[in-house]
Structures are given as structure tokens and as C-alpha cells.
C-alpha positions as CSV (number, residue, x, y, z in Angstrom):
1,M,1.4,34.2,22.5
2,K,4.4,33.2,20.5
3,R,4.3,31.8,17.0
4,L,6.6,30.1,14.5
5,I,6.2,31.8,11.2
6,V,7.6,30.8,7.8
7,D,8.3,34.0,5.8
8,D,7.0,34.3,2.3
9,D,10.5,34.4,0.7
10,V,11.3,31.0,2.2
11,I,8.2,29.5,0.6
12,E,9.1,31.1,-2.7
13,L,12.5,29.4,-2.5
14,F,11.0,26.1,-1.4
15,P,7.4,25.8,-2.6
16,E,7.0,22.3,-1.2
17,L,8.3,23.2,2.2
18,Q,6.7,21.6,5.2
19,I,7.5,22.1,8.8
20,N,5.9,19.7,11.3
21,V,5.8,21.3,14.7
22,L,5.4,19.7,18.1
23,T,5.1,21.7,21.3
24,L,5.6,20.5,24.9
25,S,4.8,22.2,28.2
26,D,5.8,21.6,31.8
27,I,8.3,18.8,31.1
28,K,11.2,17.6,33.2
29,N,14.0,17.1,30.7
30,Q,16.1,15.0,33.0
31,Y,17.0,11.3,33.4
32,T,15.5,9.2,36.1
33,D,17.2,6.0,37.4
34,G,18.0,3.6,34.5
35,Q,16.8,5.9,31.8
36,E,20.2,6.6,30.3
37,D,20.4,2.9,29.3
38,H,17.0,3.1,27.8
39,F,17.9,6.1,25.7
40,A,21.3,4.6,24.7
41,K,19.3,1.6,23.3
42,L,16.8,4.0,21.5
43,L,19.7,5.7,19.8
44,A,21.4,2.4,18.9
45,D,18.2,1.0,17.4
46,A,17.8,4.3,15.4
47,T,21.4,4.1,14.2
48,A,20.8,0.6,12.9
49,S,17.6,1.7,11.2
50,S,19.4,4.6,9.5
51,T,21.3,2.3,7.2
52,K,18.3,2.3,4.8
53,F,19.2,5.9,3.9
54,T,23.0,5.3,3.5
55,D,23.1,1.9,1.7
56,Q,21.5,3.1,-1.5
57,S,24.8,4.2,-3.1
58,D,28.5,3.4,-2.9
59,T,29.1,7.2,-2.7
60,F,27.7,8.7,0.5
61,S,26.8,12.1,-1.1
62,K,24.7,10.3,-3.7
63,N,22.3,8.8,-1.3
64,P,18.9,10.4,-2.0
65,V,18.4,12.1,1.4
66,I,21.9,13.5,1.3
67,A,21.7,14.6,-2.3
68,E,18.3,16.3,-1.9
69,W,19.5,18.4,1.1
70,R,22.8,19.3,-0.6
71,E,20.8,20.6,-3.6
72,A,18.6,22.6,-1.3
73,Y,21.6,24.2,0.4
74,R,22.8,25.4,-3.1
75,K,19.7,27.6,-3.4
76,F,20.8,30.0,-0.6
77,K,23.9,31.5,0.9
78,T,25.7,29.2,3.3
79,K,28.8,29.3,5.4
80,K,31.5,27.1,3.9
81,G,31.1,23.5,5.0
82,A,27.5,23.9,6.2
83,R,25.5,20.7,5.8
84,S,22.0,19.7,6.8
85,S,21.7,18.3,10.3
86,I,20.5,15.0,8.9
87,E,23.6,14.6,6.8
88,A,25.8,15.1,9.8
89,L,23.9,12.5,11.8
90,L,23.8,9.9,8.9
91,K,27.5,10.4,8.2
92,R,28.4,9.7,11.8
93,A,26.1,6.7,11.9
94,S,27.5,5.3,8.6
95,Q,31.0,5.6,10.1
96,G,30.1,3.5,13.1
97,H,29.7,6.3,15.6
98,V,27.9,5.3,18.9
99,F,25.6,8.1,19.9
100,S,25.7,8.7,23.7
101,P,22.7,10.0,25.6
102,I,22.6,13.8,26.0
103,D,19.2,14.5,27.6
104,P,15.8,12.8,27.0
105,L,14.4,15.4,24.6
106,V,17.6,15.6,22.4
107,D,17.9,11.8,22.5
108,I,14.3,11.4,21.3
109,Y,14.6,13.8,18.4
110,N,18.0,12.4,17.3
111,S,16.5,8.9,17.3
112,I,13.6,10.2,15.2
113,S,15.9,12.0,12.8
114,L,18.0,8.8,12.2
115,T,15.0,6.5,11.9
116,Y,13.1,8.6,9.4
117,G,16.0,10.3,7.6
118,T,14.7,13.8,8.3
119,P,16.1,16.9,10.0
120,V,14.7,17.5,13.5
121,G,15.5,20.4,15.8
122,G,14.3,21.8,19.0
123,E,14.4,25.0,21.0
124,D,13.6,26.2,24.5
125,V,10.5,28.3,24.1
126,D,11.1,30.3,27.3
127,H,14.3,31.8,25.8
128,I,12.7,32.8,22.4
129,D,12.2,36.5,22.2
130,G,8.9,37.2,20.5
131,D,7.9,35.2,17.5
132,M,10.3,32.7,15.8
133,H,10.7,33.1,12.1
134,L,12.1,30.8,9.4
135,A,13.4,33.6,7.1
136,I,15.9,34.7,4.6
137,A,18.6,36.6,6.5
138,D,19.2,40.3,5.8
139,G,22.8,39.6,6.9
140,G,24.4,40.5,10.2
141,E,21.8,38.9,12.5
142,P,23.8,38.1,15.7
143,F,24.5,34.5,16.3
144,F,26.4,32.8,19.2
145,P,26.7,29.0,19.0
146,L,27.5,26.8,21.9
147,G,30.8,27.9,23.6
148,A,31.4,30.9,21.2
149,E,33.0,34.0,22.6
150,E,32.6,36.0,19.4
151,D,29.6,36.8,17.3
152,S,29.2,34.7,14.1
153,P,26.5,36.7,12.3
154,A,24.2,35.3,9.6
155,L,25.1,35.9,5.9
156,P,22.8,37.9,3.6
157,G,20.5,35.4,1.8
158,E,21.0,32.6,4.4
159,V,18.0,30.6,5.5
160,I,17.8,31.0,9.3
161,Y,15.5,30.7,12.3
162,K,15.4,34.0,14.1
163,D,13.5,35.9,16.8
164,D,13.4,39.5,17.8
165,S,16.9,39.4,19.3
166,A,19.1,37.3,17.0
167,A,19.5,34.3,14.8
168,I,18.5,31.0,16.6
169,C,19.6,28.5,14.0
170,R,21.6,29.0,10.8
171,C,21.1,27.2,7.5
172,F,17.9,25.6,8.6
173,N,19.0,23.4,11.6
174,W,22.7,23.2,10.7
175,R,23.9,25.0,13.8
176,E,21.9,26.5,16.7
177,A,22.5,29.3,19.2
178,E,23.3,28.6,22.8
179,R,20.7,31.0,24.1
180,T,17.7,28.9,23.0
181,M,19.1,25.4,22.9
182,L,17.4,22.5,24.8
183,T,19.0,21.7,28.2
184,D,18.1,19.7,31.3
185,A,16.5,22.8,32.6
186,T,14.1,23.1,29.7
187,K,10.4,23.2,30.7
188,N,8.7,24.3,27.5
189,A,9.9,23.2,24.1
190,V,9.2,23.4,20.4
191,L,10.4,20.7,18.1
192,V,10.4,20.9,14.3
193,I,10.8,18.4,11.4
194,E,11.8,19.9,8.1
195,S,10.9,18.7,4.6
196,I,11.5,20.3,1.3
197,N,9.6,18.0,-1.0
198,N,6.5,15.8,-0.9
199,E,8.4,12.5,-0.4
200,Q,10.2,13.9,2.6
201,A,6.9,15.4,3.9
202,S,5.3,11.9,3.8
203,R,8.1,10.5,6.1
204,A,7.9,13.6,8.3
205,N,4.2,13.0,8.9
206,E,5.0,9.5,10.2
207,A,8.0,10.8,12.2
208,I,5.9,13.5,14.0
209,N,3.5,10.8,15.2
210,E,6.3,8.7,16.7
211,L,7.9,11.8,18.1
212,K,4.6,12.8,19.8
213,T,4.2,9.3,21.3
214,L,7.8,9.1,22.6
215,C,7.6,12.6,24.2
216,E,4.2,12.0,25.8
217,T,5.3,8.6,27.2
218,T,8.7,9.9,28.4
219,F,7.4,13.1,30.1
220,N,3.9,12.0,31.0
221,V,2.4,15.1,29.4
222,S,0.2,16.0,26.4
223,S,1.7,17.6,23.3
224,T,0.3,19.5,20.3
225,T,1.2,19.0,16.7
226,Q,0.8,21.5,13.8
227,V,1.8,21.7,10.2
228,I,3.2,24.7,8.4
229,N,3.2,24.7,4.6
230,T,2.3,27.0,1.7
231,N,-1.3,27.1,2.8
232,N,-0.6,27.7,6.5
233,R,2.4,29.8,7.2
234,S,2.4,29.8,11.1
235,A,2.0,27.7,14.2
236,T,1.4,28.7,17.8
237,I,4.3,27.6,20.0
238,A,3.3,29.2,23.3
239,D,0.1,30.7,24.6
């Protein structure tokens, strides 16, 4: 059995933290004929919907979703320039970027992230070594992002996802390791939606339901959802 565990020191830093978790098994994460057009439209519709999170202020950084996550990132050590994954998506959307399909699972979670203004990430469970932790880094945990030839280790005090081998994602879901990333060969996956206050958690609860529906419809499988918070610190991600 593998679990996703939120360590106590992360809860101490973010007492209203909530992680919505969805697990999928035996999927085929590849496009069938015509599906790329379907996912391109899904992403375009989500991009249009995302304007409700970026039209609330003339200054991009003062939009509530952006401001809340920037404030959260000030509470722990970060690499210079690190921003929440939702800020990166919303910034590109607000600049007129057209999101191209990558693979069904990534397209689905990006569309959910844009629609609900919430960070969403995913990992290939089969490449996770032991349990997966959301933790405060000791510093020095190995980390190899996509295409990297050199280690870019986690900083002391950084919020990271890690397993028994190395860091999986740095600064929540800011950047992920190539080893556990979702690909078209992924069969078993875990997706997470991150919230750091009650208002975000309310949107995340809606988002996880739509995420579940889209995944089950796309892959013709059942999925499981769980919630991690201060009262429940772990979720099973593989039997």
C-alpha cells in the first residue's frame, strides 16, 4: 500500500490546508481518433472561464487567487521566481495563450485548474517510491525536473512533495520531477487539488467532483476521492 501523507509541520504552517485527492487505476492515457480536438476545446472553454479570477483587479498580482498564493509562498523558503502553478496558468491565460493538448490526463487537470482557480497536480503512482509526503524539506533532497542533467536539490524549509528516493514536486506543485510525471504510458495516477484556506477549499470540493466525472468519462474507469486536512492527515493512493 502507498499513501499520501501531509506531515505535521506543513499543517502547522497552513492550519486550513486541504488536499483533495483522486486516484485512477488501469487507465489508457492516450488520445483516440478526434480526441485532441475535444481536449483543445475543453482547454479553450476553461481558459475563457478563468477570466473570473483575473478580471478582479487592474494589477494581475492583486487578484485574490494570485495574492493568496503569493502570501502562502512567503511563509516558506522558495527558489527565486517560484510561483504557484495556478498563477502560472492564469498568467498565460490572461496573456491570450492558447493551451495545446498534451495528454488526456494533463489536459483534464489543467482545464479544472483554470476553471476553478486552484492548483492541480498529478503523479504516476507506479514511479513513486514508498509513501508520498507533503513535507517541509530538510534541504538537499535530490530533484531532477524534466530535461535536467544536474540535480537541483530542495532548499531547507521548502514545502515539497517527496518519496523515499527524492523530491517529487517543489514549492507545492510549482515544478515536478521527471521521474514521476504523468505521460502517455501512465496506467495508475494520483491527482491532487491544493487549498490553503476555507474559500479555496469550497472551490476545490466542486472541482474534485468535476475532475472525477471527466476522468471516469474519458477513461471509462471508476475513481476514488479522498480529503486530507487537519483532521485526516493521509490518503491511500495505491493498494
